[in-house]
N, C-alpha and C positions, 0 to 999 in steps of 0.2 A: 504494500500500500504506500509506504514511504517512497519507494523507488518510482512508482507510478506518478506520484505527486511531483517528484523532481524531474521526471521526463516531460510532464505536461507543461510546467512553468516553474523552473528551478528557482528563479529570483523570488517570486511571490511566495512560493511554498516555504523557502528558507526564511524569508522575512517574517512570515506568520509564526514559524517555529521559534524564531528568536524573540519575537514580541510576547508570545504566550509561554510562560515558563512551565509548560505541561510535561515536557520530557527533560531528563537530566542533560545538562549542558554538554557533557562528553559525548552523549549519543548524537546530539545535534551537530557536533563537530565531526563525528565519524561518518554519519549517514551520507553527507554530500560527497565524501571521498569515494565511498562504495558505489555511488550513483553517477560518478564521473561528471560532477558539476565543475564548470570552469572556475579557475581561481578568481577571476575578476567578478564573477557572479557571486561567489562565496564571500569575498571581501566586502563588496558593496552591500549585499543583503545583511551581512553580519554588522557592519557599521551602522546602517540605518536601523536595524532591528534592536540593537542594544542601546542606542543613544537615548531614547526617551527614558528608559529605566535608569540609566546612569545619572541623568539630571534629577530625576525624582528621588533616587537614593541619596545623592549628594545633598539635596535640599533637606531631606529628612535628617541626615547626619548632622548638618549644620544646625538644624532646629534643636536636636537633642543636645548638641554641644553647648548651645546658648543656655538651655535650661540647666545643664550641669554647672556651667560657669556662674550663673546667678545663684544657684543653691550653695556653691562653694564660697562665693563672696559673702553671702549672708550667714555662713556657718551653719546652715540648716541641713537636715537629713533629707535626701531626695526621696520623693514618693511618686507613686503612679499618677496621682492627681496633678503633679507638677508638669507632667508630660502632655497635658491637654492644653495646648497653646494654639493660637491661630496658625503659626508657621508649621507646626507639626500636623495640624489638621489639613492644611493645604497640601502638605507633602503626601499624606495618605490619600487625599483626593486625587492627586497627580498619579500616584501608583495605581489607583482604581481606573483612571482614564487610560493608562498604559495597558492595563489588563484588558480593557475593552477594545483597544485598537484592532486586534486580530478579528474580532467579530465584525467590526465595521469593514475591514479590508475584505473579509470573506464575502460579505454581502455585496460590496461594490464589484468584486471580481465575478461573482455569480451573475449579477445583472449585466455586466459587460460581455460575458460569454453567451448569455441567454438570448 
């Protein structure tokens, strides 16, 4: 099934696999090699596919870092309640949007083919 997806449209298939963390990363790295996906297709889809998650995780990390810094400066013990900030909420919303991208891409691709 994975081979068939790569044969039909390697770029889109790999992009969706990169955006949706459904399969372990090492499998998504090996599958294109077994399916003879061109290196340029692999690099392009991987770059575009992991970029949204990179930004969302970096923003989340920065939000958590700022909460830790404030707690340390105040000499307070960090609690779970401290992690509910607008920045962290936005980061989690961004991660949710990243998770929804494959669904949108699949719908767009299906309509384009249909």
